[in-house]
C-alpha positions as CSV (number, residue, x, y, z in Angstrom):
1,M,6.2,-33.0,15.4
2,T,8.0,-32.8,12.0
3,L,6.4,-31.3,8.9
4,T,6.3,-34.7,7.4
5,E,4.4,-36.0,10.4
6,L,2.1,-33.1,10.4
7,F,1.1,-33.7,6.8
8,Q,0.7,-37.4,7.4
9,D,-1.6,-36.8,10.4
10,K,-5.0,-38.1,9.3
11,T,-6.7,-36.4,12.3
12,L,-6.1,-33.0,10.7
13,N,-7.8,-31.8,7.6
14,A,-6.2,-29.3,5.2
15,K,-7.7,-26.3,7.1
16,G,-6.4,-27.7,10.4
17,K,-2.9,-28.1,8.9
18,T,-3.0,-24.6,7.6
19,E,-4.0,-23.2,11.0
20,K,-1.3,-25.3,12.8
21,L,1.4,-24.2,10.3
22,S,0.3,-20.5,10.5
23,A,0.5,-20.6,14.3
24,L,4.0,-22.1,14.2
25,L,5.1,-19.5,11.7
26,L,3.7,-16.6,13.7
27,D,5.1,-17.8,17.0
28,G,8.5,-18.3,15.5
29,T,8.6,-22.1,16.1
30,L,8.7,-22.7,12.4
31,E,11.1,-20.7,10.3
32,P,9.7,-19.6,6.9
33,K,12.8,-21.1,5.2
34,T,12.0,-24.5,6.6
35,L,8.5,-24.4,5.3
36,I,9.6,-23.1,1.9
37,A,12.2,-26.0,1.7
38,F,9.5,-28.5,2.6
39,A,7.0,-27.1,0.1
40,Q,9.4,-27.2,-2.8
41,D,9.1,-31.0,-3.0
42,A,5.6,-31.4,-1.7
43,K,2.7,-32.7,-3.7
44,D,0.3,-30.1,-5.0
45,A,-2.3,-30.4,-2.2
46,D,0.4,-30.1,0.5
47,K,2.1,-27.2,-1.4
48,G,-1.2,-25.4,-1.5
49,T,-1.6,-25.9,2.3
50,C,1.9,-24.5,2.8
51,V,1.2,-21.4,0.7
52,E,-2.1,-20.9,2.4
53,A,-0.4,-21.0,5.8
54,F,2.0,-18.2,4.5
55,E,-1.1,-16.3,3.3
56,Y,-2.8,-16.5,6.7
57,A,0.3,-15.7,8.6
58,T,1.2,-12.7,6.4
59,R,-2.3,-11.4,6.6
60,L,-2.1,-11.3,10.4
61,N,1.5,-10.2,10.6
62,P,3.2,-9.3,7.3
63,Q,6.4,-8.3,9.2
64,F,7.5,-11.8,9.7
65,A,7.8,-12.4,5.9
66,S,11.3,-12.4,4.4
67,L,12.4,-11.8,0.9
68,D,12.5,-15.6,0.6
69,C,8.7,-15.6,1.1
70,L,8.3,-13.1,-1.7
71,H,10.5,-15.1,-4.0
72,F,8.7,-18.4,-3.1
73,A,5.3,-16.8,-3.7
74,T,6.4,-15.2,-7.0
75,A,7.8,-18.5,-8.3
76,H,4.5,-20.2,-7.5
77,L,2.2,-17.7,-9.3
78,S,2.7,-19.9,-12.4
79,H,2.2,-23.2,-10.7
80,K,-0.1,-25.7,-12.4
81,A,-2.5,-25.9,-9.4
82,P,-4.9,-22.9,-9.2
83,R,-5.0,-23.0,-5.4
84,V,-1.2,-22.5,-5.3
85,Q,-1.5,-19.6,-7.7
86,W,-4.2,-17.8,-5.9
87,E,-2.7,-18.3,-2.4
88,S,0.7,-17.1,-3.8
89,A,-1.0,-13.9,-5.2
90,K,-2.6,-13.2,-1.8
91,V,0.8,-13.6,0.0
92,I,2.3,-11.0,-2.4
93,G,-0.6,-8.7,-1.8
94,N,-0.1,-9.0,2.0
95,I,3.6,-8.3,1.9
96,A,4.0,-5.9,-1.1
97,P,4.6,-2.9,1.2
98,L,7.6,-4.5,2.7
99,F,9.4,-5.3,-0.6
100,Q,8.5,-2.4,-2.9
101,N,11.7,-2.6,-4.8
102,D,11.4,-6.3,-5.5
103,L,7.9,-6.6,-7.0
104,A,8.6,-6.4,-10.8
105,P,8.8,-10.2,-11.3
106,A,5.6,-10.8,-9.3
107,M,3.8,-8.0,-11.2
108,N,4.7,-9.6,-14.5
109,Q,3.2,-13.0,-13.5
110,L,0.2,-11.4,-11.8
111,L,-0.6,-9.6,-15.1
112,I,-0.5,-13.0,-16.8
113,N,-2.8,-14.4,-14.2
114,T,-5.4,-11.7,-14.9
115,E,-6.2,-13.8,-18.0
116,H,-6.5,-17.1,-16.2
117,P,-9.8,-19.0,-16.8
118,G,-10.3,-19.4,-13.0
119,T,-12.2,-16.7,-11.3
120,V,-10.4,-17.1,-8.0
121,V,-7.0,-16.9,-9.6
122,R,-8.1,-13.6,-11.4
123,W,-9.6,-12.3,-8.1
124,A,-6.3,-13.0,-6.2
125,A,-4.3,-11.4,-9.0
126,A,-6.5,-8.3,-8.8
127,F,-6.1,-8.2,-5.0
128,A,-2.3,-8.3,-5.3
129,L,-2.1,-5.8,-8.2
130,G,-4.5,-3.5,-6.3
131,E,-2.3,-3.6,-3.2
132,I,0.7,-2.8,-5.4
133,I,-1.1,0.1,-7.1
134,K,-2.0,1.6,-3.7
135,L,1.8,1.8,-2.9
136,K,2.0,4.6,-5.5
137,L,5.2,3.3,-7.0
138,P,6.8,4.7,-10.2
139,T,5.6,1.5,-11.9
140,N,2.0,2.9,-11.6
141,E,2.8,4.9,-14.7
142,D,2.5,1.7,-16.7
143,L,0.5,-0.4,-14.3
144,V,-2.5,1.9,-14.0
145,P,-3.3,2.0,-17.8
146,T,-2.8,-1.7,-18.0
147,V,-5.3,-2.3,-15.1
148,E,-7.7,0.1,-16.8
149,N,-7.6,-2.2,-19.8
150,I,-8.0,-5.3,-17.7
151,I,-11.2,-3.7,-16.2
152,E,-12.6,-3.3,-19.7
153,R,-12.2,-6.9,-20.5
154,E,-12.9,-8.5,-17.1
155,E,-16.3,-10.2,-17.0
156,K,-16.8,-10.4,-13.3
157,N,-17.9,-7.3,-11.5
158,S,-16.5,-8.5,-8.2
159,I,-13.0,-8.5,-9.8
160,K,-13.5,-5.1,-11.5
161,K,-14.5,-3.6,-8.1
162,I,-11.1,-4.6,-6.6
163,Y,-9.2,-2.8,-9.3
164,Q,-11.6,0.2,-9.2
165,A,-11.2,0.5,-5.4
166,A,-7.4,0.5,-5.7
167,L,-7.5,3.2,-8.5
168,K,-9.9,5.3,-6.4
169,K,-7.3,5.3,-3.5
170,I,-4.6,6.8,-5.7
171,K,-6.6,9.5,-7.4
């Protein structure tokens, strides 16, 4: 079954497509580059499903991710669809330890996403930034005070707690 056929299959809902794609990624049947190429031109709903498949797969096995996955997720942090933004942030959080020297572009966009009106986008940005903070990289010198300022202005306690937990781990 091709990716086009999978996405046209009316017997599968979005969750079913995500599960199928994730399984194919994890067992090596589907190359990440192939899914990235497909997602580039996909409509927003399908692109969201592709990014969600990466998120699920990287949560279970971050090691399969390539630098292409990081670049793809980073590029989609500013996508117009919030689902694509939040799933991209979660991918970055899942794979940050693998690409510690390549996180600066993602961090810049994640910081922008901390001001997004959507709670889930801000939550996902907090998750990714928290995972980056826990790596104790030299960027923490600037990132930690920035996150402390974000905590002060963030209205949702659930999001504040993500940042606070990450800060607690490094102190």
